[in-house]
Every structure is written in C-alpha cells, then in structure tokens.
N, C-alpha and C positions, 0 to 999 in steps of 0.2 A: 724441339726447344725453343723457347722464345727466351731473344738474349735483351734484355732494358738498361740503357745507357751506353748503346753501341752506336755507330753510326747513323741505327736505322730507327732505334727507337730511344728518345732519348728522357731522363729523368726530370720531371718538370717538380714534383714534391713527392714528400715520404713522410710516414712517421708510423712507431711501432717498435724500432729497430733497436730502442733506448730499454734500461733496464725497466719492467712492469712494474706497476703498483704490487704492494704487496696484503694480503686481506688477515684482520683479525679477528676472531670469535673470541668475546668479550663477554664477561658477565660484573653488573656493577654489584661492588660490596655496600652490605645493608648499613655497615657504619664504617667508620675512617675515611679516607681516600682512595679517587677511580675505581677502576675495577680488577678482577684480572683475566689474566690473558687464557683463553682455555684451546684454542687450539690458532695454526699460521698455517697458511698454504697460498703459492699463487697460484695466480688463475692465469688462464687461458690469453692468449698474444692475439692481436689484433694487428695488422700490417695494410696499412693503404698505400699505395703506389699512384703516382698521376705521371702519366707520362705521354707523348706527343709521338706520331709519325715523322720521321723527317727525310727517307729518301724517294726517291723517284723510282725505284721498282715496281712497283703497281699505284694504279689510282689510287684515290683515299679512300674510298668506298671499298674496295676490294682488299685495302690491309682494314679498312674497318672489319668487312666479315671474317678476315682469318684469324683478327685477334680476338673476336667475338667466339671463332669457336675452338682456339686455345682455350679460353674461359668457361666455359661452356658448365652450366649450372651443374652443382652437384658434382663435381671434377677434383683430383687432388693431385697433390706434385707435391714436386723437392725445390724450394726454392734458394739461390748460392747467391751468397752476397760478398762481393770483394771490396773490401776497405784497403788499401795498401799494399801490405803482403800477405794482410791477413787476408781466412776464410773462413766464412761458416756457411752452416746450410742449416735448413729447418723444413719440416713437413708440411704442407698446408691443406685445407678444403676451400674453394673457393666461398668467399660467403655475400660479396655480391660484384657485379660488374655493372658500369655505366658509362656514355659515352660523354663526352666535355662540349661539343660542341656548340656554338649559340648560333651560328649563321654558317652559310654554305661557302663562304670566301675563307674561313679558320682552317688553320692546320690538324688532322684529326689530331683529338685527343680523348683520351681514353683514364678511368679511375677504377682501380680494381681493389677488393678488401678481401684480404687473406685470413681465413681462420685456422690458429694454428693451438690445436687443444694439449702439445706440450711444449711448453714457452722456450725452452732453452733451446739456444742457439746451438751446432753441433759444431766441432773442429773437425776434421780429417782424420778415420780413421787410426789409432796407434798399432802395433802387433809388438810384442815381447816375447821373448823365449826366455821361459825361466830359466833353461840350461842349454846352458849351449859348451861345444866343443872348442876348445882355446888352446892359446899356448901352440907347441910342437917343435919340432927335428924332424931337419928334411937329409935325405943323403942323396945326394948325384950318382947314384950309381945307372949305370944302362936302364935294371927297371927298378925307377926311384920308391923307395919307400920313406914315408912319413909315418910320423909317431904323433898324436896329438892327447890328452887328458881332458874330460869333463870337467867344467867348473859345478857350483855346488848346486842345490836344490833352491836356491830361494834368490830372489831379485828384487829389489826394490823400486816402487813404482811413484813417479810423482805426478800428482794430480795437481795441473797449475791452471784450471779452469775454474766456476764462480760457485760449482754446485761438486753433491757426491755425483759419481756418473754410475750405473753398471758395467757390468763385464759378458764377455764372452770366453771359455774359457773350453782350449778342445785339450784333450791329453788322448797321447798315444802311447796305446798297447805293445807290448804284453804289458799287464798290471793285475795285481787282485786285492781287492777294495782299495782304489783310489781316492787321496782326498786332497783336497787342496785347500788354502791356509792363507787367510787375511791374518796376517801375524798383530797388527799393529789395531785392528777391534779383536779380537779373540775369535776369530767367526770362521764357518769353515764349512765344506761343502764335502758330502763321504758318499759313497754307492758301493754298499756292499756287495758286489759282482767280481766277475774275472775280465778281461779285457784281454781277448788273443791276439796274437802278431797280426796288425794288417784293422785293427780295430781301433776306431778313434771317439774317446764321450766328449759331447758336448753339449756344456755346459752356462746356460744363457740365466743372466740374474735379472733379466729388464724388467718391470714392472707390467705387469699386462701381458707376455713373454715369459715366464718362468718355465724350464724345461730341462728335463736331463735325456737326452736321445746316445744309444751308441750307434756309430755308422758303421757299418762292414758291407764294402764293396759300393751297390747299389740299394741296398736293405738298411732299412734306418729303424731302431725301435727303441718305445718311449720306455724309460728304466726309474720313472718316479717312484714305480710300487718298491725298488730295493733301494730307494732314498733314505741313508742314516738317519731315525728320526731328532739327532742332536745338530743336524744340517740347517744352515740359514743362507741365503742366496744375498752374501755381503755383496757390496757398495764400495767403489773406490770412493776413500774418504779423501778431502782436500789437503794437499800437504802429501807426505810420505808417506807410502802402505808398501808392509815388506810381504812379499806373495812368495808360500812353500810350497811344497808339495810333498808325496810321500806314499806308497804303497806295499802290502802287506808280503811282495816278492821281493825273495831273495837278491838278484839281480836288479839292482834301481838303474835302467837305462833307459827311463821313458824319455820321451821330448812333449814338453809342454808350455802350449801357447796360449798366451793371454791378449784378448783384444776389446779395445774401448774407443770412446769418443769424448774426451772433454766436452763439460756442457759448459756456455757463457750466455749472461743474463742480457749483455748488449754488446753490442761493436763500433 
C-alpha cells in the first residue's frame, strides 16, 4: 500500500477526480434544426497524480526505486480518496509513470496516470437486511425468555449516489423458487429451484459479473440454467427503491441480505 498525501509522500497536483465529460452519438437531421441524439455514454476516467517524496526514511534514489516498483507497468489496484469525512474508491490500471526531476538537487517527484475503465467512484459497501427480527419482550426469570417478531418482507433502500448501482443479494434457505423484487422498477430475479437449510443463493447484478450461484458449505453451483425467463438483473435507481422477496415455501423465515456501493461522478 502506498499512501500519497501523508508525511512521506505529498501531493503536488492532481486531476481527474471531478465529474467526467459525457459523450453523445448524434445524427444530423436532414431537414430542420440541430441533430438527434442516438446514444449517450460516460467514458473511462483518467486520473493523474503528481507527488513528491518528503521523508528521510530512505534516500532519494531508494524512494524512486520503491515507487517505480509499486507503479510497475500493466499492474492494477484500487485507489482510495479521502476528502473531509467522505471516502471513495476506484479500480485502476497503470497507464503511465515518469519521474519529474530536472536536476540532482531537486526532491524526488513523480507523476502517475491511472486508467479507470469504470469511471464511477464508489462509496463503502452498504449492507441491508430485507427482513429483521424486531421489537420483543424479555422476562427476567432464572432462565431468561425473550420473544421477538419478524418484520415485513420488504425494505426501502435509498440510493443517494449520482448513478444507478448494481446489487449483491444473498438469499438464505430454506426456500422454494425464491424471488427478489425491485418494486420501484417492477423488475425481479427468480430462481426455479429449492434451497435447503444452510444453502445461500448469491445473485450478482453487476455489469460483466452477472451471476446466480448456490453456495452450500464449500460447494458453489452455477444456477443460471434454472433462472426464470422473466428475470432481469436490476440495479438500484436513484432515490428510493422498494426491495421485497418471496418464495413458495409455506414457512416464510428467510434471511435476505442486499449489499451495494453508491456510485459518484466526482469527489
């Protein structure tokens, strides 16, 4: 791990953390005014950081070798940015590294350019239980008894980011033909299978990583072949999303956990 901006490596300059430019594919109208927008996209992000070595822990040449080894060609990693109380993360590939020194008396400076194919800056991962045990009564006998009741089978998740975001869903068995809904978008994922006690159905809706896996102990089974044809790998839209679940089991005692990372265009 290399921390830039502490007492050892100081930031001289940076760019690429603001909102990226948006790209439009347009078609010129043959008559009338202007053009027609055919598609929109947010391109990959390029982050450039210029920093200098301020410490005396090692010599300038040793620090240069250390940093060059860290930012070796074709390597990848995760950049963490903190500003005030906010923290965002983004995955990167090394695009360019070069030393900024002009003479031997200068402090060691370097510039690194990071290519981020996914331009979104991610918040810390949030975990939401769709159903929780709540309320309760407790009796202080010698062997204490407590009574609790289950909440409903739905929860509102508020996506406060700048973009829609995928979810990772963990549906704990037993269940028959489990289904998870985003009631706000009328989309759902349904798996025509039975989960036994101890099974966990894991649904990932992320682009390029869509999957449905049943986990039982150390065993993982791909369940795409029993995915209901009406299913759609939904994302959380901006604002409130009503998430619910159901199964064909008579006893509705499942635990369903939804996790996600809000996506931002800048920090």
